[in-house]
C-alpha positions in Angstrom: 76.8 -58.1 22.8 79.7 -57.5 25.1 80.7 -54.5 27.2 84.3 -53.4 27.0 86.3 -52.4 30.0 86.1 -48.7 29.3 82.3 -48.7 29.2 81.9 -48.6 25.4 79.7 -51.3 24.1 81.2 -53.6 21.5 78.8 -55.3 19.1 79.2 -58.4 17.1 78.9 -57.6 13.5 78.0 -59.4 10.3 78.0 -56.9 7.5 79.0 -55.8 4.2 81.9 -53.4 3.7 79.7 -50.2 3.6 78.1 -50.7 6.9 81.1 -52.2 8.5 83.2 -49.2 7.6 80.4 -46.8 8.9 80.3 -48.8 12.1 84.0 -48.3 12.6 83.8 -44.6 11.9 80.8 -44.3 14.4 82.9 -46.2 17.0 85.8 -43.9 16.6 83.6 -40.9 16.8 82.0 -42.3 19.9 85.3 -42.7 21.7 86.4 -39.2 20.6 83.1 -37.8 21.9 83.5 -39.7 25.2 87.0 -38.1 25.6 85.7 -34.6 24.8 82.9 -35.1 27.4 85.5 -36.1 30.0 87.4 -32.9 29.2 84.3 -30.8 29.4 83.4 -32.2 32.8 87.0 -31.4 33.9 86.6 -27.8 32.8 83.2 -27.5 34.4 84.6 -28.7 37.7 87.7 -26.5 37.4 86.2 -23.1 36.8 84.0 -20.9 38.8 83.5 -17.9 36.5 79.8 -17.9 35.6 80.5 -17.4 31.8 82.8 -20.4 31.7 80.4 -22.6 33.7 77.6 -21.7 31.4 79.9 -22.5 28.4 80.7 -26.0 29.9 77.0 -26.7 30.6 76.2 -26.1 27.0 79.1 -28.0 25.8 78.4 -31.0 28.0 74.7 -31.0 26.8 75.8 -30.9 23.2 78.3 -33.7 23.7 75.8 -35.9 25.6 73.3 -35.4 22.7 76.1 -36.4 20.2 77.1 -39.4 22.3 73.4 -40.6 22.5 72.9 -40.2 18.7 76.1 -42.1 17.8 75.2 -44.9 20.2 71.7 -45.1 18.7 73.2 -45.2 15.2 75.6 -48.0 16.2 72.8 -50.0 17.7 70.7 -49.6 14.6 73.4 -50.8 12.3 74.1 -53.7 14.7 70.3 -54.7 14.6 70.2 -54.4 10.8 73.3 -56.7 10.6 72.0 -59.2 13.0 68.8 -59.5 11.0 70.7 -59.9 7.7 
């Protein structure tokens, strides 16, 4: 297991086509979620209107939950492939 410069974990894979494709899709979604999270933090730090602050708090929480799910799913696939 190696850590990439941008903080996204890159896993070594030994898999069939199905899981390998799912792994790539999950990695792409993880990077997109990370980008969306960065934008949401930017919005949170920019606005002071209570409604917008509340919106960004909910958005950040939702994106953090999605990021955690995607990371867990990637790790599960990696463990399955390592055991294969």
